[in-house]
N, CA, C and O atoms as a Tripos MOL2 file, in Angstrom:
@<TRIPOS>MOLECULE
protein
  324   323    81     0     0
PROTEIN
NO_CHARGES

@<TRIPOS>ATOM
      1 N         155.2630   89.2350   65.7190 N.3       1 MET1
      2 CA        155.5600   87.8690   66.0830 C.3       1 MET1
      3 C         154.3320   87.2590   66.7380 C.2       1 MET1
      4 O         153.6980   87.8940   67.5810 O.2       1 MET1
      5 N         153.9980   86.0610   66.3660 N.am      2 VAL2
      6 CA        152.9380   85.3290   67.0470 C.3       2 VAL2
      7 C         153.6200   84.4110   68.0520 C.2       2 VAL2
      8 O         154.2990   83.4560   67.6740 O.2       2 VAL2
      9 N         153.4350   84.7070   69.3340 N.am      3 ALA3
     10 CA        154.0850   83.9200   70.3780 C.3       3 ALA3
     11 C         153.4010   82.5800   70.5610 C.2       3 ALA3
     12 O         154.0530   81.5850   70.8790 O.2       3 ALA3
     13 N         152.1240   82.5470   70.3680 N.am      4 ASP4
     14 CA        151.3540   81.3350   70.5530 C.3       4 ASP4
     15 C         149.9570   81.5860   70.0350 C.2       4 ASP4
     16 O         149.6110   82.7120   69.6790 O.2       4 ASP4
     17 N         149.1600   80.5450   69.9920 N.am      5 VAL5
     18 CA        147.7910   80.6660   69.5120 C.3       5 VAL5
     19 C         146.8780   80.0260   70.5420 C.2       5 VAL5
     20 O         147.1480   78.9210   71.0140 O.2       5 VAL5
     21 N         145.8130   80.7040   70.8870 N.am      6 LEU6
     22 CA        144.8000   80.1880   71.8030 C.3       6 LEU6
     23 C         143.5960   79.7960   70.9810 C.2       6 LEU6
     24 O         143.0460   80.6230   70.2530 O.2       6 LEU6
     25 N         143.1750   78.5470   71.0830 N.am      7 LEU7
     26 CA        141.9950   78.0620   70.3740 C.3       7 LEU7
     27 C         140.8240   78.0150   71.3320 C.2       7 LEU7
     28 O         140.9490   77.5300   72.4560 O.2       7 LEU7
     29 N         139.6880   78.5190   70.8870 N.am      8 VAL8
     30 CA        138.4810   78.5250   71.7040 C.3       8 VAL8
     31 C         137.3510   77.9300   70.8870 C.2       8 VAL8
     32 O         137.1140   78.3500   69.7540 O.2       8 VAL8
     33 N         136.6600   76.9670   71.4440 N.am      9 ASN9
     34 CA        135.5250   76.3570   70.7780 C.3       9 ASN9
     35 C         134.3400   77.3120   70.7950 C.2       9 ASN9
     36 O         134.0790   77.9590   71.8090 O.2       9 ASN9
     37 N         133.6280   77.4040   69.6880 N.am     10 GLN10
     38 CA        132.4730   78.2910   69.5770 C.3      10 GLN10
     39 C         131.4350   77.9950   70.6650 C.2      10 GLN10
     40 O         130.7620   78.9080   71.1450 O.2      10 GLN10
     41 N         131.3040   76.7280   71.0520 N.am     11 ASN11
     42 CA        130.3390   76.3640   72.1050 C.3      11 ASN11
     43 C         130.6480   77.0610   73.4270 C.2      11 ASN11
     44 O         129.7300   77.4760   74.1340 O.2      11 ASN11
     45 N         131.9060   77.1930   73.7610 N.am     12 LEU12
     46 CA        132.2900   77.8960   74.9840 C.3      12 LEU12
     47 C         131.8740   79.3600   74.9040 C.2      12 LEU12
     48 O         131.3720   79.9270   75.8740 O.2      12 LEU12
     49 N         132.0870   79.9620   73.7420 N.am     13 LEU13
     50 CA        131.7300   81.3710   73.5840 C.3      13 LEU13
     51 C         130.2370   81.6150   73.7240 C.2      13 LEU13
     52 O         129.8210   82.6350   74.2740 O.2      13 LEU13
     53 N         129.4350   80.6940   73.2340 N.am     14 THR14
     54 CA        127.9880   80.8980   73.2770 C.3      14 THR14
     55 C         127.3580   80.3910   74.5650 C.2      14 THR14
     56 O         126.4090   80.9940   75.0670 O.2      14 THR14
     57 N         127.8710   79.2940   75.1070 N.am     15 SER15
     58 CA        127.2360   78.7190   76.3010 C.3      15 SER15
     59 C         127.7830   79.2760   77.6100 C.2      15 SER15
     60 O         127.0730   79.3030   78.6160 O.2      15 SER15
     61 N         129.0410   79.7230   77.6080 N.am     16 GLN16
     62 CA        129.6530   80.2470   78.8270 C.3      16 GLN16
     63 C         130.4910   81.4890   78.5030 C.2      16 GLN16
     64 O         131.7110   81.4780   78.6680 O.2      16 GLN16
     65 N         129.8390   82.5480   78.0470 N.am     17 PRO17
     66 CA        130.6070   83.7240   77.6430 C.3      17 PRO17
     67 C         131.4270   84.3360   78.7700 C.2      17 PRO17
     68 O         132.4680   84.9400   78.5130 O.2      17 PRO17
     69 N         130.9790   84.1920   80.0130 N.am     18 ASP18
     70 CA        131.7560   84.7320   81.1310 C.3      18 ASP18
     71 C         133.0810   83.9900   81.2810 C.2      18 ASP18
     72 O         134.1070   84.6090   81.5640 O.2      18 ASP18
     73 N         133.0680   82.6920   81.0980 N.am     19 ILE19
     74 CA        134.3060   81.9010   81.1760 C.3      19 ILE19
     75 C         135.2060   82.2440   79.9870 C.2      19 ILE19
     76 O         136.4170   82.4060   80.1430 O.2      19 ILE19
     77 N         134.6090   82.3530   78.8040 N.am     20 ALA20
     78 CA        135.3930   82.6960   77.6140 C.3      20 ALA20
     79 C         136.0710   84.0530   77.7840 C.2      20 ALA20
     80 O         137.2240   84.2290   77.3910 O.2      20 ALA20
     81 N         135.3610   85.0010   78.3640 N.am     21 GLU21
     82 CA        135.9440   86.3310   78.5930 C.3      21 GLU21
     83 C         137.0940   86.2570   79.5810 C.2      21 GLU21
     84 O         138.1220   86.9050   79.3840 O.2      21 GLU21
     85 N         136.9350   85.4690   80.6470 N.am     22 LYS22
     86 CA        138.0220   85.3150   81.6260 C.3      22 LYS22
     87 C         139.2480   84.6660   80.9900 C.2      22 LYS22
     88 O         140.3800   85.0590   81.2700 O.2      22 LYS22
     89 N         139.0180   83.6720   80.1350 N.am     23 VAL23
     90 CA        140.1320   83.0110   79.4460 C.3      23 VAL23
     91 C         140.8780   84.0290   78.5780 C.2      23 VAL23
     92 O         142.1080   84.0920   78.6020 O.2      23 VAL23
     93 N         140.1280   84.8190   77.8160 N.am     24 ALA24
     94 CA        140.7540   85.8190   76.9400 C.3      24 ALA24
     95 C         141.4930   86.8780   77.7490 C.2      24 ALA24
     96 O         142.6100   87.2560   77.3980 O.2      24 ALA24
     97 N         140.8790   87.3590   78.8280 N.am     25 ARG25
     98 CA        141.5480   88.3780   79.6560 C.3      25 ARG25
     99 C         142.8360   87.8290   80.2730 C.2      25 ARG25
    100 O         143.8550   88.5190   80.3150 O.2      25 ARG25
    101 N         142.7830   86.5900   80.7470 N.am     26 THR26
    102 CA        143.9670   85.9620   81.3310 C.3      26 THR26
    103 C         145.0500   85.7910   80.2720 C.2      26 THR26
    104 O         146.2260   86.0480   80.5300 O.2      26 THR26
    105 N         144.6490   85.3600   79.0840 N.am     27 TRP27
    106 CA        145.5850   85.1860   77.9660 C.3      27 TRP27
    107 C         146.3090   86.4950   77.6570 C.2      27 TRP27
    108 O         147.5380   86.5340   77.5910 O.2      27 TRP27
    109 N         145.5340   87.5700   77.4680 N.am     28 PHE28
    110 CA        146.1430   88.8520   77.1140 C.3      28 PHE28
    111 C         146.9500   89.4430   78.2660 C.2      28 PHE28
    112 O         147.9360   90.1420   78.0280 O.2      28 PHE28
    113 N         146.5550   89.1790   79.4940 N.am     29 ALA29
    114 CA        147.3460   89.6450   80.6400 C.3      29 ALA29
    115 C         148.7050   88.9500   80.6580 C.2      29 ALA29
    116 O         149.7280   89.5730   80.9440 O.2      29 ALA29
    117 N         148.7040   87.6610   80.3520 N.am     30 GLY30
    118 CA        149.9650   86.9260   80.2820 C.3      30 GLY30
    119 C         150.8630   87.4370   79.1690 C.2      30 GLY30
    120 O         152.0780   87.5460   79.3400 O.2      30 GLY30
    121 N         150.2660   87.7470   78.0360 N.am     31 VAL31
    122 CA        151.0350   88.3010   76.9180 C.3      31 VAL31
    123 C         151.6490   89.6450   77.3130 C.2      31 VAL31
    124 O         152.8200   89.9060   77.0370 O.2      31 VAL31
    125 N         150.8470   90.4930   77.9610 N.am     32 ALA32
    126 CA        151.3510   91.8050   78.3800 C.3      32 ALA32
    127 C         152.4850   91.6600   79.3860 C.2      32 ALA32
    128 O         153.4720   92.3930   79.3270 O.2      32 ALA32
    129 N         152.3400   90.7100   80.3120 N.am     33 LYS33
    130 CA        153.3820   90.5010   81.3130 C.3      33 LYS33
    131 C         154.6670   89.9940   80.6520 C.2      33 LYS33
    132 O         155.7610   90.4450   80.9890 O.2      33 LYS33
    133 N         154.5310   89.0680   79.7240 N.am     34 GLY34
    134 CA        155.7030   88.5640   79.0110 C.3      34 GLY34
    135 C         156.3740   89.6310   78.1760 C.2      34 GLY34
    136 O         157.6010   89.6800   78.0890 O.2      34 GLY34
    137 N         155.5760   90.4860   77.5620 N.am     35 ASP35
    138 CA        156.1310   91.5550   76.7390 C.3      35 ASP35
    139 C         156.8280   92.6140   77.5940 C.2      35 ASP35
    140 O         157.7820   93.2510   77.1490 O.2      35 ASP35
    141 N         156.3420   92.7960   78.8270 N.am     36 ALA36
    142 CA        156.9280   93.7900   79.7260 C.3      36 ALA36
    143 C         158.2950   93.3510   80.2680 C.2      36 ALA36
    144 O         159.1520   94.1910   80.5430 O.2      36 ALA36
    145 N         158.4940   92.0460   80.4200 N.am     37 ASP37
    146 CA        159.7740   91.5270   80.9320 C.3      37 ASP37
    147 C         160.1450   90.3000   80.1120 C.2      37 ASP37
    148 O         159.9830   89.1630   80.5570 O.2      37 ASP37
    149 N         160.6360   90.5460   78.9270 N.am     38 LYS38
    150 CA        160.9180   89.4830   77.9700 C.3      38 LYS38
    151 C         161.9370   88.4590   78.4860 C.2      38 LYS38
    152 O         161.7830   87.2560   78.2750 O.2      38 LYS38
    153 N         162.9720   88.9500   79.1590 N.am     39 GLN39
    154 CA        163.9960   88.0350   79.6570 C.3      39 GLN39
    155 C         163.4240   87.0920   80.7210 C.2      39 GLN39
    156 O         163.7250   85.8990   80.7190 O.2      39 GLN39
    157 N         162.6020   87.6260   81.6270 N.am     40 ALA40
    158 CA        162.0000   86.7790   82.6590 C.3      40 ALA40
    159 C         161.0300   85.7840   82.0340 C.2      40 ALA40
    160 O         160.9670   84.6260   82.4490 O.2      40 ALA40
    161 N         160.2760   86.2340   81.0400 N.am     41 ALA41
    162 CA        159.3380   85.3340   80.3640 C.3      41 ALA41
    163 C         160.0940   84.2160   79.6560 C.2      41 ALA41
    164 O         159.7060   83.0510   79.7450 O.2      41 ALA41
    165 N         161.1620   84.5590   78.9600 N.am     42 ALA42
    166 CA        161.9540   83.5500   78.2580 C.3      42 ALA42
    167 C         162.5840   82.5710   79.2430 C.2      42 ALA42
    168 O         162.6460   81.3720   78.9750 O.2      42 ALA42
    169 N         163.0460   83.0740   80.3710 N.am     43 LYS43
    170 CA        163.6410   82.1990   81.3910 C.3      43 LYS43
    171 C         162.5900   81.2240   81.9270 C.2      43 LYS43
    172 O         162.8630   80.0340   82.0830 O.2      43 LYS43
    173 N         161.3950   81.7320   82.2070 N.am     44 PHE44
    174 CA        160.3210   80.8750   82.7150 C.3      44 PHE44
    175 C         159.9200   79.8350   81.6780 C.2      44 PHE44
    176 O         159.8320   78.6470   81.9880 O.2      44 PHE44
    177 N         159.6780   80.2790   80.4490 N.am     45 ILE45
    178 CA        159.2450   79.3580   79.3950 C.3      45 ILE45
    179 C         160.3100   78.3050   79.1160 C.2      45 ILE45
    180 O         160.0010   77.1200   78.9900 O.2      45 ILE45
    181 N         161.5570   78.7380   79.0190 N.am     46 SER46
    182 CA        162.6300   77.7960   78.6810 C.3      46 SER46
    183 C         163.0050   76.8660   79.8250 C.2      46 SER46
    184 O         163.7640   75.9170   79.6260 O.2      46 SER46
    185 N         162.4870   77.1230   81.0110 N.am     47 SER47
    186 CA        162.7800   76.2120   82.1230 C.3      47 SER47
    187 C         161.5780   75.3200   82.4680 C.2      47 SER47
    188 O         161.7090   74.4050   83.2810 O.2      47 SER47
    189 N         160.4180   75.5730   81.8660 N.am     48 THR48
    190 CA        159.2310   74.7770   82.2280 C.3      48 THR48
    191 C         158.5650   74.0580   81.0570 C.2      48 THR48
    192 O         158.0140   72.9740   81.2450 O.2      48 THR48
    193 N         158.6020   74.6260   79.8720 N.am     49 VAL49
    194 CA        157.9310   74.0190   78.7130 C.3      49 VAL49
    195 C         158.9290   73.0900   78.0200 C.2      49 VAL49
    196 O         159.9760   73.5430   77.5570 O.2      49 VAL49
    197 N         158.6090   71.7820   77.9450 N.am     50 PRO50
    198 CA        159.5870   70.8160   77.4360 C.3      50 PRO50
    199 C         160.2170   71.1670   76.0890 C.2      50 PRO50
    200 O         161.4320   71.0410   75.9380 O.2      50 PRO50
    201 N         159.4320   71.5990   75.1180 N.am     51 ARG51
    202 CA        160.0280   71.8930   73.8040 C.3      51 ARG51
    203 C         161.0470   73.0200   73.9000 C.2      51 ARG51
    204 O         162.1230   72.9360   73.3060 O.2      51 ARG51
    205 N         160.7220   74.0570   74.6310 N.am     52 PHE52
    206 CA        161.6550   75.1750   74.7670 C.3      52 PHE52
    207 C         162.8590   74.7700   75.6160 C.2      52 PHE52
    208 O         163.9950   75.1440   75.3260 O.2      52 PHE52
    209 N         162.5900   74.0060   76.6620 N.am     53 LYS53
    210 CA        163.6640   73.5630   77.5620 C.3      53 LYS53
    211 C         164.6250   72.6170   76.8330 C.2      53 LYS53
    212 O         165.8420   72.7730   76.9290 O.2      53 LYS53
    213 N         164.0820   71.6440   76.1110 N.am     54 ASN54
    214 CA        164.8990   70.5950   75.5000 C.3      54 ASN54
    215 C         165.4630   70.9650   74.1350 C.2      54 ASN54
    216 O         166.5490   70.5090   73.7770 O.2      54 ASN54
    217 N         164.7460   71.7830   73.3660 N.am     55 GLU55
    218 CA        165.1750   72.0750   72.0030 C.3      55 GLU55
    219 C         165.7960   73.4580   71.8250 C.2      55 GLU55
    220 O         166.8040   73.6010   71.1330 O.2      55 GLU55
    221 N         165.2040   74.4680   72.4390 N.am     56 LEU56
    222 CA        165.6530   75.8370   72.1870 C.3      56 LEU56
    223 C         166.5330   76.4090   73.2910 C.2      56 LEU56
    224 O         167.4620   77.1670   73.0100 O.2      56 LEU56
    225 N         166.2550   76.0590   74.5340 N.am     57 GLY57
    226 CA        166.9820   76.6490   75.6480 C.3      57 GLY57
    227 C         166.6540   78.1240   75.7960 C.2      57 GLY57
    228 O         165.8210   78.6550   75.0620 O.2      57 GLY57
    229 N         167.2980   78.7780   76.7290 N.am     58 TYR58
    230 CA        167.0170   80.1890   76.9930 C.3      58 TYR58
    231 C         167.3250   81.0630   75.7870 C.2      58 TYR58
    232 O         166.4960   81.8850   75.3960 O.2      58 TYR58
    233 N         168.4990   80.9010   75.1920 N.am     59 GLU59
    234 CA        168.9060   81.7650   74.0710 C.3      59 GLU59
    235 C         167.9430   81.6600   72.8940 C.2      59 GLU59
    236 O         167.5890   82.6740   72.2920 O.2      59 GLU59
    237 N         167.5220   80.4560   72.5660 N.am     60 GLY60
    238 CA        166.5920   80.2730   71.4600 C.3      60 GLY60
    239 C         165.2000   80.7880   71.7720 C.2      60 GLY60
    240 O         164.4430   81.1440   70.8690 O.2      60 GLY60
    241 N         164.8660   80.8250   73.0500 N.am     61 THR61
    242 CA        163.5580   81.3250   73.4610 C.3      61 THR61
    243 C         163.5410   82.8420   73.5050 C.2      61 THR61
    244 O         162.5590   83.4540   73.0850 O.2      61 THR61
    245 N         164.5870   83.4550   73.9930 N.am     62 VAL62
    246 CA        164.6250   84.9090   74.1270 C.3      62 VAL62
    247 C         164.9100   85.6010   72.7920 C.2      62 VAL62
    248 O         164.5590   86.7690   72.6200 O.2      62 VAL62
    249 N         165.5350   84.9070   71.8520 N.am     63 MET63
    250 CA        165.9350   85.5270   70.5880 C.3      63 MET63
    251 C         164.7740   86.2330   69.8580 C.2      63 MET63
    252 O         164.9690   87.3620   69.4080 O.2      63 MET63
    253 N         163.5920   85.6360   69.7190 N.am     64 PRO64
    254 CA        162.5120   86.3610   69.0340 C.3      64 PRO64
    255 C         162.0780   87.6250   69.7800 C.2      64 PRO64
    256 O         161.4760   88.5170   69.1820 O.2      64 PRO64
    257 N         162.3730   87.7090   71.0610 N.am     65 TRP65
    258 CA        161.9790   88.8590   71.8760 C.3      65 TRP65
    259 C         163.1030   89.8740   72.0350 C.2      65 TRP65
    260 O         163.0170   90.7580   72.8880 O.2      65 TRP65
    261 N         164.1410   89.7630   71.2390 N.am     66 ASP66
    262 CA        165.2900   90.6570   71.4310 C.3      66 ASP66
    263 C         165.0470   92.0770   70.9400 C.2      66 ASP66
    264 O         165.9460   92.9170   70.9920 O.2      66 ASP66
    265 N         163.8400   92.3480   70.4670 N.am     67 GLY67
    266 CA        163.5130   93.6920   70.0130 C.3      67 GLY67
    267 C         163.4900   93.8360   68.5080 C.2      67 GLY67
    268 O         162.9060   94.7850   67.9860 O.2      67 GLY67
    269 N         164.1130   92.9120   67.8040 N.am     68 SER68
    270 CA        164.1540   93.0320   66.3500 C.3      68 SER68
    271 C         162.8510   92.6090   65.6980 C.2      68 SER68
    272 O         162.5760   92.9870   64.5590 O.2      68 SER68
    273 N         162.0540   91.8380   66.3970 N.am     69 SER69
    274 CA        160.8180   91.3530   65.7920 C.3      69 SER69
    275 C         159.5900   92.1210   66.2720 C.2      69 SER69
    276 O         158.4730   91.7900   65.8730 O.2      69 SER69
    277 N         159.7640   93.1260   67.1050 N.am     70 GLY70
    278 CA        158.6380   93.9290   67.5660 C.3      70 GLY70
    279 C         157.9120   93.2850   68.7280 C.2      70 GLY70
    280 O         158.3620   92.2720   69.2640 O.2      70 GLY70
    281 N         156.7790   93.8730   69.1230 N.am     71 PRO71
    282 CA        156.0420   93.3450   70.2700 C.3      71 PRO71
    283 C         155.3670   92.0220   69.9540 C.2      71 PRO71
    284 O         155.1800   91.6620   68.7920 O.2      71 PRO71
    285 N         155.0130   91.3220   70.9870 N.am     72 ILE72
    286 CA        154.3010   90.0610   70.8480 C.3      72 ILE72
    287 C         152.9030   90.3530   70.3260 C.2      72 ILE72
    288 O         152.2420   91.2800   70.7930 O.2      72 ILE72
    289 N         152.4520   89.5620   69.3590 N.am     73 SER73
    290 CA        151.1020   89.7110   68.8280 C.3      73 SER73
    291 C         150.3440   88.4170   69.0400 C.2      73 SER73
    292 O         150.4770   87.4920   68.2390 O.2      73 SER73
    293 N         149.5450   88.3250   70.1070 N.am     74 PRO74
    294 CA        148.8160   87.0970   70.3730 C.3      74 PRO74
    295 C         147.7100   86.8860   69.3440 C.2      74 PRO74
    296 O         147.2060   87.8420   68.7550 O.2      74 PRO74
    297 N         147.3440   85.6390   69.1360 N.am     75 THR75
    298 CA        146.3020   85.2900   68.1880 C.3      75 THR75
    299 C         145.3080   84.3770   68.8850 C.2      75 THR75
    300 O         145.6960   83.4390   69.5820 O.2      75 THR75
    301 N         144.0340   84.6530   68.6950 N.am     76 ILE76
    302 CA        142.9820   83.7900   69.2110 C.3      76 ILE76
    303 C         142.1980   83.2770   68.0130 C.2      76 ILE76
    304 O         141.7480   84.0640   67.1810 O.2      76 ILE76
    305 N         142.0340   81.9700   67.9220 N.am     77 ALA77
    306 CA        141.2400   81.3580   66.8570 C.3      77 ALA77
    307 C         139.9900   80.7550   67.4530 C.2      77 ALA77
    308 O         140.0340   80.1710   68.5360 O.2      77 ALA77
    309 N         138.8960   80.8880   66.7690 N.am     78 ILE78
    310 CA        137.6160   80.3510   67.2410 C.3      78 ILE78
    311 C         137.2170   79.2030   66.3410 C.2      78 ILE78
    312 O         137.1850   79.3430   65.1180 O.2      78 ILE78
    313 N         136.9120   78.0670   66.9480 N.am     79 SER79
    314 CA        136.5400   76.8730   66.2000 C.3      79 SER79
    315 C         135.0560   76.5820   66.3970 C.2      79 SER79
    316 O         134.5330   76.7280   67.5020 O.2      79 SER79
    317 N         134.3910   76.1800   65.3490 N.am     80 SER80
    318 CA        132.9860   75.8140   65.4600 C.3      80 SER80
    319 C         132.8090   74.3160   65.6020 C.2      80 SER80
    320 O         131.6790   73.8330   65.6790 O.2      80 SER80
    321 N         133.9120   73.5660   65.6400 N.am     81 THR81
    322 CA        133.8010   72.1210   65.7840 C.3      81 THR81
    323 C         134.1000   71.6790   67.1790 C.2      81 THR81
    324 O         134.0510   70.4840   67.4710 O.2      81 THR81
@<TRIPOS>BOND
     1     1     2 1
     2     2     3 1
     3     3     4 2
     4     3     5 am
     5     5     6 1
     6     6     7 1
     7     7     8 2
     8     7     9 am
     9     9    10 1
    10    10    11 1
    11    11    12 2
    12    11    13 am
    13    13    14 1
    14    14    15 1
    15    15    16 2
    16    15    17 am
    17    17    18 1
    18    18    19 1
    19    19    20 2
    20    19    21 am
    21    21    22 1
    22    22    23 1
    23    23    24 2
    24    23    25 am
    25    25    26 1
    26    26    27 1
    27    27    28 2
    28    27    29 am
    29    29    30 1
    30    30    31 1
    31    31    32 2
    32    31    33 am
    33    33    34 1
    34    34    35 1
    35    35    36 2
    36    35    37 am
    37    37    38 1
    38    38    39 1
    39    39    40 2
    40    39    41 am
    41    41    42 1
    42    42    43 1
    43    43    44 2
    44    43    45 am
    45    45    46 1
    46    46    47 1
    47    47    48 2
    48    47    49 am
    49    49    50 1
    50    50    51 1
    51    51    52 2
    52    51    53 am
    53    53    54 1
    54    54    55 1
    55    55    56 2
    56    55    57 am
    57    57    58 1
    58    58    59 1
    59    59    60 2
    60    59    61 am
    61    61    62 1
    62    62    63 1
    63    63    64 2
    64    63    65 am
    65    65    66 1
    66    66    67 1
    67    67    68 2
    68    67    69 am
    69    69    70 1
    70    70    71 1
    71    71    72 2
    72    71    73 am
    73    73    74 1
    74    74    75 1
    75    75    76 2
    76    75    77 am
    77    77    78 1
    78    78    79 1
    79    79    80 2
    80    79    81 am
    81    81    82 1
    82    82    83 1
    83    83    84 2
    84    83    85 am
    85    85    86 1
    86    86    87 1
    87    87    88 2
    88    87    89 am
    89    89    90 1
    90    90    91 1
    91    91    92 2
    92    91    93 am
    93    93    94 1
    94    94    95 1
    95    95    96 2
    96    95    97 am
    97    97    98 1
    98    98    99 1
    99    99   100 2
   100    99   101 am
   101   101   102 1
   102   102   103 1
   103   103   104 2
   104   103   105 am
   105   105   106 1
   106   106   107 1
   107   107   108 2
   108   107   109 am
   109   109   110 1
   110   110   111 1
   111   111   112 2
   112   111   113 am
   113   113   114 1
   114   114   115 1
   115   115   116 2
   116   115   117 am
   117   117   118 1
   118   118   119 1
   119   119   120 2
   120   119   121 am
   121   121   122 1
   122   122   123 1
   123   123   124 2
   124   123   125 am
   125   125   126 1
   126   126   127 1
   127   127   128 2
   128   127   129 am
   129   129   130 1
   130   130   131 1
   131   131   132 2
   132   131   133 am
   133   133   134 1
   134   134   135 1
   135   135   136 2
   136   135   137 am
   137   137   138 1
   138   138   139 1
   139   139   140 2
   140   139   141 am
   141   141   142 1
   142   142   143 1
   143   143   144 2
   144   143   145 am
   145   145   146 1
   146   146   147 1
   147   147   148 2
   148   147   149 am
   149   149   150 1
   150   150   151 1
   151   151   152 2
   152   151   153 am
   153   153   154 1
   154   154   155 1
   155   155   156 2
   156   155   157 am
   157   157   158 1
   158   158   159 1
   159   159   160 2
   160   159   161 am
   161   161   162 1
   162   162   163 1
   163   163   164 2
   164   163   165 am
   165   165   166 1
   166   166   167 1
   167   167   168 2
   168   167   169 am
   169   169   170 1
   170   170   171 1
   171   171   172 2
   172   171   173 am
   173   173   174 1
   174   174   175 1
   175   175   176 2
   176   175   177 am
   177   177   178 1
   178   178   179 1
   179   179   180 2
   180   179   181 am
   181   181   182 1
   182   182   183 1
   183   183   184 2
   184   183   185 am
   185   185   186 1
   186   186   187 1
   187   187   188 2
   188   187   189 am
   189   189   190 1
   190   190   191 1
   191   191   192 2
   192   191   193 am
   193   193   194 1
   194   194   195 1
   195   195   196 2
   196   195   197 am
   197   197   198 1
   198   198   199 1
   199   199   200 2
   200   199   201 am
   201   201   202 1
   202   202   203 1
   203   203   204 2
   204   203   205 am
   205   205   206 1
   206   206   207 1
   207   207   208 2
   208   207   209 am
   209   209   210 1
   210   210   211 1
   211   211   212 2
   212   211   213 am
   213   213   214 1
   214   214   215 1
   215   215   216 2
   216   215   217 am
   217   217   218 1
   218   218   219 1
   219   219   220 2
   220   219   221 am
   221   221   222 1
   222   222   223 1
   223   223   224 2
   224   223   225 am
   225   225   226 1
   226   226   227 1
   227   227   228 2
   228   227   229 am
   229   229   230 1
   230   230   231 1
   231   231   232 2
   232   231   233 am
   233   233   234 1
   234   234   235 1
   235   235   236 2
   236   235   237 am
   237   237   238 1
   238   238   239 1
   239   239   240 2
   240   239   241 am
   241   241   242 1
   242   242   243 1
   243   243   244 2
   244   243   245 am
   245   245   246 1
   246   246   247 1
   247   247   248 2
   248   247   249 am
   249   249   250 1
   250   250   251 1
   251   251   252 2
   252   251   253 am
   253   253   254 1
   254   254   255 1
   255   255   256 2
   256   255   257 am
   257   257   258 1
   258   258   259 1
   259   259   260 2
   260   259   261 am
   261   261   262 1
   262   262   263 1
   263   263   264 2
   264   263   265 am
   265   265   266 1
   266   266   267 1
   267   267   268 2
   268   267   269 am
   269   269   270 1
   270   270   271 1
   271   271   272 2
   272   271   273 am
   273   273   274 1
   274   274   275 1
   275   275   276 2
   276   275   277 am
   277   277   278 1
   278   278   279 1
   279   279   280 2
   280   279   281 am
   281   281   282 1
   282   282   283 1
   283   283   284 2
   284   283   285 am
   285   285   286 1
   286   286   287 1
   287   287   288 2
   288   287   289 am
   289   289   290 1
   290   290   291 1
   291   291   292 2
   292   291   293 am
   293   293   294 1
   294   294   295 1
   295   295   296 2
   296   295   297 am
   297   297   298 1
   298   298   299 1
   299   299   300 2
   300   299   301 am
   301   301   302 1
   302   302   303 1
   303   303   304 2
   304   303   305 am
   305   305   306 1
   306   306   307 1
   307   307   308 2
   308   307   309 am
   309   309   310 1
   310   310   311 1
   311   311   312 2
   312   311   313 am
   313   313   314 1
   314   314   315 1
   315   315   316 2
   316   315   317 am
   317   317   318 1
   318   318   319 1
   319   319   320 2
   320   319   321 am
   321   321   322 1
   322   322   323 1
   323   323   324 2
@<TRIPOS>SUBSTRUCTURE
     1 MET1         2 RESIDUE 1 A MET
     2 VAL2         6 RESIDUE 1 A VAL
     3 ALA3        10 RESIDUE 1 A ALA
     4 ASP4        14 RESIDUE 1 A ASP
     5 VAL5        18 RESIDUE 1 A VAL
     6 LEU6        22 RESIDUE 1 A LEU
     7 LEU7        26 RESIDUE 1 A LEU
     8 VAL8        30 RESIDUE 1 A VAL
     9 ASN9        34 RESIDUE 1 A ASN
    10 GLN10       38 RESIDUE 1 A GLN
    11 ASN11       42 RESIDUE 1 A ASN
    12 LEU12       46 RESIDUE 1 A LEU
    13 LEU13       50 RESIDUE 1 A LEU
    14 THR14       54 RESIDUE 1 A THR
    15 SER15       58 RESIDUE 1 A SER
    16 GLN16       62 RESIDUE 1 A GLN
    17 PRO17       66 RESIDUE 1 A PRO
    18 ASP18       70 RESIDUE 1 A ASP
    19 ILE19       74 RESIDUE 1 A ILE
    20 ALA20       78 RESIDUE 1 A ALA
    21 GLU21       82 RESIDUE 1 A GLU
    22 LYS22       86 RESIDUE 1 A LYS
    23 VAL23       90 RESIDUE 1 A VAL
    24 ALA24       94 RESIDUE 1 A ALA
    25 ARG25       98 RESIDUE 1 A ARG
    26 THR26      102 RESIDUE 1 A THR
    27 TRP27      106 RESIDUE 1 A TRP
    28 PHE28      110 RESIDUE 1 A PHE
    29 ALA29      114 RESIDUE 1 A ALA
    30 GLY30      118 RESIDUE 1 A GLY
    31 VAL31      122 RESIDUE 1 A VAL
    32 ALA32      126 RESIDUE 1 A ALA
    33 LYS33      130 RESIDUE 1 A LYS
    34 GLY34      134 RESIDUE 1 A GLY
    35 ASP35      138 RESIDUE 1 A ASP
    36 ALA36      142 RESIDUE 1 A ALA
    37 ASP37      146 RESIDUE 1 A ASP
    38 LYS38      150 RESIDUE 1 A LYS
    39 GLN39      154 RESIDUE 1 A GLN
    40 ALA40      158 RESIDUE 1 A ALA
    41 ALA41      162 RESIDUE 1 A ALA
    42 ALA42      166 RESIDUE 1 A ALA
    43 LYS43      170 RESIDUE 1 A LYS
    44 PHE44      174 RESIDUE 1 A PHE
    45 ILE45      178 RESIDUE 1 A ILE
    46 SER46      182 RESIDUE 1 A SER
    47 SER47      186 RESIDUE 1 A SER
    48 THR48      190 RESIDUE 1 A THR
    49 VAL49      194 RESIDUE 1 A VAL
    50 PRO50      198 RESIDUE 1 A PRO
    51 ARG51      202 RESIDUE 1 A ARG
    52 PHE52      206 RESIDUE 1 A PHE
    53 LYS53      210 RESIDUE 1 A LYS
    54 ASN54      214 RESIDUE 1 A ASN
    55 GLU55      218 RESIDUE 1 A GLU
    56 LEU56      222 RESIDUE 1 A LEU
    57 GLY57      226 RESIDUE 1 A GLY
    58 TYR58      230 RESIDUE 1 A TYR
    59 GLU59      234 RESIDUE 1 A GLU
    60 GLY60      238 RESIDUE 1 A GLY
    61 THR61      242 RESIDUE 1 A THR
    62 VAL62      246 RESIDUE 1 A VAL
    63 MET63      250 RESIDUE 1 A MET
    64 PRO64      254 RESIDUE 1 A PRO
    65 TRP65      258 RESIDUE 1 A TRP
    66 ASP66      262 RESIDUE 1 A ASP
    67 GLY67      266 RESIDUE 1 A GLY
    68 SER68      270 RESIDUE 1 A SER
    69 SER69      274 RESIDUE 1 A SER
    70 GLY70      278 RESIDUE 1 A GLY
    71 PRO71      282 RESIDUE 1 A PRO
    72 ILE72      286 RESIDUE 1 A ILE
    73 SER73      290 RESIDUE 1 A SER
    74 PRO74      294 RESIDUE 1 A PRO
    75 THR75      298 RESIDUE 1 A THR
    76 ILE76      302 RESIDUE 1 A ILE
    77 ALA77      306 RESIDUE 1 A ALA
    78 ILE78      310 RESIDUE 1 A ILE
    79 SER79      314 RESIDUE 1 A SER
    80 SER80      318 RESIDUE 1 A SER
    81 THR81      322 RESIDUE 1 A THR
């Protein structure tokens, strides 16, 4: 399952690699924390992010994490524009 996608501009990677590394480490730490406590992550996301709060609610948010879809697989995309 792809929980979300993080986009990083190529300029950030080349001009500020230390910041880019911190962003990536923080991203993956958040993914690991969410994967470790799926119910708490779903509760947090569904109570703070408008689309999840207004459209999916807790049940719709936690459903992909119910174990049938496997672990969260984060994706990072790098843009050159």
